[in-house]
DSSP file (Angstrom, degrees, kcal/mol; ACC not computed):
  #  RESIDUE AA STRUCTURE BP1 BP2  ACC     N-H-->O    O-->H-N    N-H-->O    O-->H-N    TCO  KAPPA ALPHA  PHI   PSI    X-CA   Y-CA   Z-CA
    1    1 A X              0   0    0      0, 0.0     2,-0.5     0, 0.0    57,-0.2   0.000 360.0 360.0 360.0 130.6  -14.1   -6.3   15.9
    2    2 A X  B     -a   58   0A   0     55,-2.2    57,-1.5     1,-0.1     2,-0.7  -0.729 360.0-165.8 -82.0 127.4  -12.0   -9.3   14.8
    3    3 A X        -     0   0    0     -2,-0.5    57,-0.1    55,-0.2    55,-0.1  -0.721  21.5-172.8-111.6  78.7  -10.8  -11.3   17.8
    4    4 A X        -     0   0    0     -2,-0.7     2,-0.8    55,-0.2    55,-0.0  -0.302  32.2-113.9 -70.9 151.4   -8.2  -13.4   16.0
    5    5 A X        -     0   0    0      2,-0.0     2,-0.4    -2,-0.0    -1,-0.1  -0.809  48.1-176.4 -77.7 114.9   -6.4  -16.3   17.6
    6    6 A X        -     0   0    0     -2,-0.8     2,-0.5    54,-0.2    68,-0.1  -0.881  24.2-129.3-117.1 149.9   -2.9  -14.8   17.6
    7    7 A X        -     0   0    0     66,-0.5    66,-1.6    -2,-0.4     2,-0.5  -0.857  18.1-162.5 -98.4 128.8    0.3  -16.4   18.6
    8    8 A X  E     -F   72   0B   0     -2,-0.5     2,-0.4    64,-0.2    64,-0.2  -0.952   9.7-167.4-111.0 124.5    2.4  -14.5   21.1
    9    9 A X  E     -F   71   0B   0     62,-2.8    62,-2.5    -2,-0.5     2,-0.3  -0.927  19.1-129.3-117.6 133.9    6.0  -15.6   21.3
   10   10 A X  E     -F   70   0B   0     -2,-0.4     2,-0.7    60,-0.2    60,-0.3  -0.633  16.1-145.8 -77.8 137.2    8.6  -14.6   23.9
   11   11 A X        -     0   0    0     58,-3.2     3,-0.2    -2,-0.3     2,-0.1  -0.487  56.4 -60.5-104.5  61.8   11.9  -13.4   22.3
   12   12 A X        -     0   0    0     -2,-0.7    57,-0.3     1,-0.2    -1,-0.1  -0.475  64.0 -72.3  98.4-168.5   14.5  -14.6   24.8
   13   13 A X  S    S+     0   0    0     -2,-0.1    -1,-0.2    55,-0.1    -2,-0.0   0.572  81.9 110.6-112.9 -13.1   15.2  -14.0   28.5
   14   14 A X        -     0   0    0     -3,-0.2     2,-0.6     1,-0.1    55,-0.3  -0.306  63.2-128.0 -69.6 150.3   16.6  -10.5   28.8
   15   15 A X        -     0   0    0     53,-0.1    25,-0.1    23,-0.1    -1,-0.1  -0.876  26.8-127.1 -96.9 120.9   14.5   -7.8   30.5
   16   16 A X        -     0   0    0     -2,-0.6     3,-0.1    23,-0.5    52,-0.0  -0.253   6.5-133.9 -64.3 154.9   14.3   -4.6   28.4
   17   17 A X  S    S+     0   0    0      1,-0.1     2,-0.3     2,-0.0    -1,-0.1   0.761  83.2  10.3 -79.8 -25.9   15.3   -1.3   29.9
   18   18 A X  S    S-     0   0    0     21,-0.1    -1,-0.1    23,-0.0     2,-0.1  -0.958  86.4 -86.2-148.5 164.8   12.2    0.5   28.6
   19   19 A X        +     0   0    0     -2,-0.3     2,-0.3    20,-0.1    20,-0.2  -0.429  51.3 169.9 -66.6 145.3    8.8    0.0   26.9
   20   20 A X  E     -G   38   0B   0     18,-1.7    18,-2.3    -2,-0.1     2,-0.4  -0.987  29.7-158.5-156.6 154.8    8.9   -0.2   23.2
   21   21 A X  E     -G   37   0B   0     -2,-0.3    16,-0.2    16,-0.2     2,-0.2  -0.985  24.5-148.4-130.9 120.7    6.7   -1.0   20.2
   22   22 A X        -     0   0    0     14,-3.1    14,-0.4    -2,-0.4     2,-0.1  -0.498  27.1 -93.5 -90.2 157.9    8.6   -1.9   17.0
   23   23 A X        -     0   0    0     -2,-0.2    -1,-0.1    12,-0.1    76,-0.1  -0.455  51.8-104.8 -64.4 138.1    7.5   -1.2   13.4
   24   24 A X        -     0   0    0     74,-0.3     2,-0.3    -2,-0.1    11,-0.2  -0.236  40.3-112.1 -62.9 156.1    5.7   -4.3   12.0
   25   25 A X  B    S+H   34   0B   0      9,-1.9     9,-2.2     1,-0.2     2,-0.1  -0.992  92.5  26.7-141.6 134.0    7.6   -6.5    9.5
   26   26 A X  S    S-     0   0    0     -2,-0.3     2,-0.3     7,-0.2    -1,-0.2   0.661  85.9-156.0 -76.0 163.3    7.0   -6.8    6.7
   27   27 A X  S    S+     0   0    0      1,-0.1     2,-0.2    -2,-0.1    74,-0.1  -0.907  81.2  35.9-148.8 117.9    5.4   -3.5    5.9
   28   28 A X  S    S-     0   0    0     72,-0.7     2,-0.3    -2,-0.3    -2,-0.2   0.534  97.3-179.2 -64.7 162.2    3.5   -3.2    3.6
   29   29 A X  B     -b  101   0A   0     71,-2.3    73,-2.2    -2,-0.2     2,-0.2  -0.913  26.0-137.6-137.1 160.9    2.1   -6.8    4.2
   30   30 A X  S    S-     0   0    0      2,-0.5     2,-0.1    -2,-0.3    73,-0.1  -0.769  80.1 -35.9-162.7 117.1   -0.4   -9.3    2.8
   31   31 A X  S    S+     0   0    0     -2,-0.2    45,-3.2    48,-0.1     2,-0.3  -0.938 124.6  41.1 -97.9   0.1   -2.0  -10.8    4.7
   32   32 A X  E     + I   0  75B   0     43,-0.2    -2,-0.5    44,-0.1     2,-0.3  -0.811  51.6 166.4-116.0 150.0    0.2  -11.4    7.7
   33   33 A X  E     - I   0  74B   0     41,-2.1    41,-3.1    -2,-0.3     2,-0.4  -0.942  29.2-119.2-148.7 167.1    2.8   -9.4    9.6
   34   34 A X  E     -HI  25  73B   0     -9,-2.2    -9,-1.9    -2,-0.3     2,-0.4  -0.953  17.5-163.8-118.7 132.2    4.7   -9.5   12.9
   35   35 A X  E     - I   0  72B   0     37,-2.9    37,-3.2    -2,-0.4     2,-0.4  -0.928   8.9-162.3-111.5 137.2    4.4   -6.9   15.7
   36   36 A X  E     + I   0  71B   0     -2,-0.4   -14,-3.1   -14,-0.4     2,-0.3  -0.965  11.0 174.2-124.2 135.8    7.1   -6.8   18.4
   37   37 A X  E     -GI  21  70B   0     33,-2.4    33,-3.1    -2,-0.4     2,-0.4  -0.961  15.8-148.7-138.4 158.3    6.9   -5.1   21.8
   38   38 A X  E     -GI  20  69B   0    -18,-2.3   -18,-1.7    -2,-0.3     2,-0.4  -0.977   5.2-164.6-130.5 140.7    9.1   -4.9   24.9
   39   39 A X  E     - I   0  68B   0     29,-2.9    29,-2.0    -2,-0.4   -23,-0.5  -0.989  11.7-164.0-126.3 124.5    8.1   -4.6   28.6
   40   40 A X  S    S+     0   0    0     -2,-0.4     2,-0.3    27,-0.2    27,-0.2   0.632  80.7  23.2 -81.2 -12.1   10.5   -3.6   31.3
   41   41 A X  S    S-     0   0    0     27,-0.1    27,-0.2    25,-0.1    24,-0.1  -0.971  93.4 -86.3-147.8 161.1    8.1   -4.8   34.0
   42   42 A X        +     0   0    0     -2,-0.3     2,-0.3    25,-0.1    24,-0.2  -0.355  66.0 122.5 -64.2 145.9    5.2   -7.1   34.5
   43   43 A X  E     -C   65   0A   0     22,-2.5    22,-2.6    -4,-0.0     2,-0.3  -0.964  62.2 -64.7 174.5 172.9    1.8   -5.7   33.7
   44   44 A X  E     -C   64   0A   0     -2,-0.3     2,-0.4    20,-0.2    47,-0.4  -0.604  48.0-161.7 -77.0 136.5   -1.4   -5.7   31.7
   45   45 A X  E     -C   63   0A   0     18,-3.2    18,-2.1    -2,-0.3     2,-0.4  -0.979  12.2-171.5-125.5 132.2   -0.9   -5.2   28.0
   46   46 A X  E     +CD  62  89A   0     43,-2.4    43,-2.4    -2,-0.4     2,-0.4  -0.991   4.7 179.7-117.1 128.9   -3.4   -4.2   25.3
   47   47 A X  E     +CD  61  88A   0     14,-2.6    13,-2.6    -2,-0.4    14,-1.7  -0.952  15.2 169.0-129.6 112.3   -2.4   -4.3   21.7
   48   48 A X  E     -CD  59  87A   0     39,-2.4    39,-2.7    -2,-0.4     2,-0.4  -0.862  27.1-138.7-127.0 156.1   -5.2   -3.2   19.3
   49   49 A X  E     -CD  58  86A   0      9,-2.8     8,-3.0    -2,-0.3     9,-1.5  -0.945  21.4-175.0-116.9 135.6   -5.5   -2.4   15.6
   50   50 A X  E     -CD  56  85A   0     35,-3.1    35,-2.8    -2,-0.4     6,-0.2  -0.919  21.9-126.7-126.3 150.8   -7.6    0.5   14.3
   51   51 A X  E >   - D   0  84A   0      4,-2.4     3,-2.0    -2,-0.3    33,-0.2  -0.394  45.1 -92.8 -83.8 176.7   -8.6    1.8   10.9
   52   52 A X  T 3  S+     0   0    0     31,-0.6    32,-0.1     1,-0.3    -1,-0.1   0.653 125.2  62.0 -70.7 -13.1   -7.9    5.4   10.0
   53   53 A X  T 3  S-     0   0    0      2,-0.1    -1,-0.3     0, 0.0    -3,-0.0   0.506 121.0-107.0 -85.1  -3.4  -11.4    6.5   11.1
   54   54 A X  S <  S+     0   0    0     -3,-2.0     2,-0.4     1,-0.3    -2,-0.1   0.490  71.0 145.7  93.4   4.0  -10.5    5.3   14.6
   55   55 A X        -     0   0    0      1,-0.1    -4,-2.4     2,-0.0     2,-0.4  -0.608  53.1-121.6 -78.1 130.3  -12.6    2.1   14.5
   56   56 A X  E     + C   0  50A   0     -2,-0.4    -6,-0.3    -6,-0.2     3,-0.1  -0.582  36.4 170.9 -70.9 124.7  -11.2   -0.8   16.4
   57   57 A X  E     +     0   0A   0     -8,-3.0   -55,-2.2    -2,-0.4     2,-0.3   0.591  60.4  14.1-112.4 -15.8  -10.7   -3.7   14.0
   58   58 A X  E     -aC   2  49A   0     -9,-1.5    -9,-2.8   -57,-0.2     2,-0.6  -0.965  50.3-150.6-159.8 142.7   -8.7   -6.2   16.0
   59   59 A X  E     + C   0  48A   0    -57,-1.5   -11,-0.2    -2,-0.3   -55,-0.2  -0.964  22.4 171.1-110.4 111.2   -7.7   -7.0   19.5
   60   60 A X  E     +     0   0A   0    -13,-2.6     2,-0.4    -2,-0.6   -54,-0.2   0.860  66.5  13.1 -89.2 -38.9   -4.3   -8.8   19.3
   61   61 A X  E     + C   0  47A   0    -14,-1.7   -14,-2.6    11,-0.0    -1,-0.3  -1.000  55.2 158.7-141.3 135.9   -3.3   -8.9   23.0
   62   62 A X  E     + C   0  46A   0     -2,-0.4     2,-0.3   -16,-0.2   -16,-0.2  -0.625  48.7  63.7-155.7  94.7   -5.3   -8.1   26.2
   63   63 A X  E    S- C   0  45A   0    -18,-2.1   -18,-3.2    -2,-0.2     2,-0.3  -0.988  82.1 -49.2 172.8-178.2   -3.8   -9.7   29.3
   64   64 A X  E     - C   0  44A   0     -2,-0.3     2,-0.3   -20,-0.3   -20,-0.2  -0.592  47.8-177.6 -83.0 137.7   -1.0   -9.9   31.8
   65   65 A X  E     - C   0  43A   0    -22,-2.6   -22,-2.5    -2,-0.3     2,-0.2  -0.978  23.5-124.5-132.6 146.9    2.6  -10.3   30.6
   66   66 A X        -     0   0    0     -2,-0.3   -27,-0.1   -24,-0.2   -25,-0.1  -0.511  50.7 -78.8 -79.4 158.0    5.9  -10.7   32.4
   67   67 A X  S    S+     0   0    0     -2,-0.2     2,-0.3   -27,-0.2   -27,-0.2  -0.298  89.2  82.1 -54.7 139.4    8.7   -8.3   31.7
   68   68 A X  E    S- I   0  39B   0    -29,-2.0   -29,-2.9   -27,-0.2     2,-0.4  -0.935  79.1 -64.2 152.8-173.8   10.4   -9.3   28.4
   69   69 A X  E     - I   0  38B   0    -55,-0.3   -58,-3.2    -2,-0.3     2,-0.3  -0.894  47.0-175.1-111.7 140.8   10.2   -9.0   24.6
   70   70 A X  E     -FI  10  37B   0    -33,-3.1   -33,-2.4    -2,-0.4     2,-0.4  -0.955  16.8-150.7-137.1 151.0    7.4  -10.5   22.6
   71   71 A X  E     -FI   9  36B   0    -62,-2.5   -62,-2.8    -2,-0.3     2,-0.4  -0.964  10.1-162.8-119.5 141.7    6.3  -11.0   19.0
   72   72 A X  E     -FI   8  35B   0    -37,-3.2   -37,-2.9    -2,-0.4     2,-0.6  -0.991  11.3-144.8-124.0 126.9    2.7  -11.2   17.8
   73   73 A X  E     - I   0  34B   0    -66,-1.6     2,-0.5    -2,-0.4   -66,-0.5  -0.823  18.7-164.1 -90.7 125.4    1.8  -12.6   14.4
   74   74 A X  E     - I   0  33B   0    -41,-3.1   -41,-2.1    -2,-0.6     2,-0.7  -0.948   9.0-161.7-116.4 120.4   -1.2  -10.7   13.0
   75   75 A X  E     + I   0  32B   0     -2,-0.5     3,-0.3   -43,-0.2   -43,-0.2  -0.898   9.8 178.6-102.3 111.0   -3.3  -12.2   10.1
   76   76 A X    >   +     0   0    0    -45,-3.2     3,-1.9    -2,-0.7   -44,-0.1   0.001  37.8 127.1-100.2  27.2   -5.3   -9.4    8.5
   77   77 A X  T 3  S+     0   0    0      1,-0.3    -1,-0.2   -46,-0.1   -45,-0.1   0.754  72.3  51.7 -57.9 -26.8   -6.8  -11.6    5.8
   78   78 A X  T 3  S+     0   0    0     -3,-0.3    -1,-0.3   -47,-0.1     2,-0.2   0.534  97.4  84.6 -88.3  -6.3  -10.3  -10.5    6.7
   79   79 A X  S <  S-     0   0    0     -3,-1.9     2,-0.2   -48,-0.1     3,-0.1  -0.561  79.7-115.8 -94.0 159.7   -9.5   -6.7    6.5
   80   80 A X        -     0   0    0     -2,-0.2    21,-0.2     1,-0.1    -1,-0.1  -0.545  43.7 -80.5 -90.3 161.4   -9.5   -4.6    3.4
   81   81 A X  S    S+     0   0    0     -2,-0.2     2,-0.3    19,-0.1    21,-0.2  -0.217  81.7  86.6 -56.3 146.1   -6.4   -3.0    1.9
   82   82 A X  E    S- E   0 101A   0     19,-2.3    19,-3.1    -3,-0.1     2,-0.4  -0.920  77.3 -52.7 152.6-175.1   -5.4    0.3    3.5
   83   83 A X  E     - E   0 100A   0     -2,-0.3   -31,-0.6    17,-0.2     2,-0.3  -0.808  48.5-174.9 -97.7 134.7   -3.5    1.9    6.3
   84   84 A X  E     -DE  51  99A   0     15,-3.2    15,-2.8    -2,-0.4     2,-0.5  -0.888  16.8-139.1-125.5 157.0   -4.1    0.8    9.9
   85   85 A X  E     -DE  50  98A   0    -35,-2.8   -35,-3.1    -2,-0.3     2,-0.4  -0.967  11.6-158.3-117.2 131.0   -2.8    2.0   13.2
   86   86 A X  E     -DE  49  97A   0     11,-2.8    11,-2.1    -2,-0.5     2,-0.4  -0.928  10.3-166.3-111.5 139.4   -1.7   -0.4   16.0
   87   87 A X  E     -DE  48  96A   0    -39,-2.7   -39,-2.4    -2,-0.4     2,-0.4  -0.971   7.6-160.9-129.5 131.5   -1.6    0.9   19.6
   88   88 A X  E     -DE  47  95A   0      7,-2.6     7,-1.8    -2,-0.4     2,-0.4  -0.919   8.0-174.6-110.2 140.5    0.0   -0.7   22.7
   89   89 A X  E     +DE  46  94A   0    -43,-2.4   -43,-2.4    -2,-0.4     2,-0.3  -0.996  14.9 153.4-133.1 129.0   -1.0    0.3   26.2
   90   90 A X  E >   - E   0  93A   0      3,-2.4     3,-2.4    -2,-0.4     2,-0.2  -0.864  68.7 -42.5-154.2 119.4    0.7   -0.9   29.3
   91   91 A X  T 3  S-     0   0    0    -47,-0.4    -1,-0.1    -2,-0.3   -48,-0.0  -0.435 125.5 -22.2  59.9-128.7    0.7    1.0   32.6
   92   92 A X  T 3  S+     0   0    0     -2,-0.2     2,-0.4    -3,-0.1    -1,-0.3   0.388 117.0 105.3 -90.7   2.9    1.4    4.7   31.7
   93   93 A X  E <   + E   0  90A   0     -3,-2.4    -3,-2.4     2,-0.0     2,-0.4  -0.721  39.3 165.8 -92.3 130.2    3.0    3.7   28.4
   94   94 A X  E     + E   0  89A   0     -2,-0.4     2,-0.3    -5,-0.2    -5,-0.2  -0.991   3.0 164.3-138.0 133.6    1.1    4.2   25.1
   95   95 A X  E     - E   0  88A   0     -7,-1.8    -7,-2.6    -2,-0.4     2,-0.3  -0.995  12.5-165.8-146.4 148.5    2.6    4.1   21.6
   96   96 A X  E     - E   0  87A   0     -2,-0.3     2,-0.3    -9,-0.2    -9,-0.2  -0.966   5.1-178.9-134.5 152.4    1.2    3.7   18.1
   97   97 A X  E     - E   0  86A   0    -11,-2.1   -11,-2.8    -2,-0.3     2,-0.3  -0.960  23.8-119.4-143.1 160.1    2.6    3.0   14.7
   98   98 A X  E     - E   0  85A   0     -2,-0.3     2,-0.3   -13,-0.2   -74,-0.3  -0.742  24.6-176.7-101.9 149.8    1.1    2.7   11.2
   99   99 A X  E     - E   0  84A   0    -15,-2.8   -15,-3.2    -2,-0.3     2,-0.5  -0.984  16.9-137.1-141.9 153.5    1.1   -0.3    8.9
  100  100 A X  E     - E   0  83A   0     -2,-0.3   -71,-2.3   -17,-0.2   -72,-0.7  -0.948   6.4-158.2-120.2 124.0   -0.1   -0.8    5.4
  101  101 A X  E     -bE  29  82A   0    -19,-3.1   -19,-2.3    -2,-0.5     2,-0.5  -0.889  12.8-175.1 -98.5 119.6   -2.1   -3.8    4.1
  102  102 A X              0   0    0    -73,-2.2    -2,-0.0    -2,-0.6   -22,-0.0  -0.970 360.0 360.0-117.3 120.9   -1.8   -4.3    0.4
  103  103 A X              0   0    0     -2,-0.5    -1,-0.1   -73,-0.1   -73,-0.1   0.414 360.0 360.0-106.7 360.0   -3.9   -7.1   -1.2
């Protein structure tokens, strides 16, 4: 598992009405992309990346966050080209999306 140093940036001051995970941008990407998520309440957040076989390849976020919107820059330079799935878990909320790394 890659435990990258990732930068997590708060996107302003408003409190979102619901949990969300946005499609990464750009997609396809090489080698870096940005993932954005929103939390309507404080809580523990896990944001992980998996390959299509279900193997965890990166832990981007694992910790407590205040309610708000956040962006995470993910550098996949050590991964091989292909489709990956990123999954967020916070409280009872789970969502996943696909992203494509083209080298």
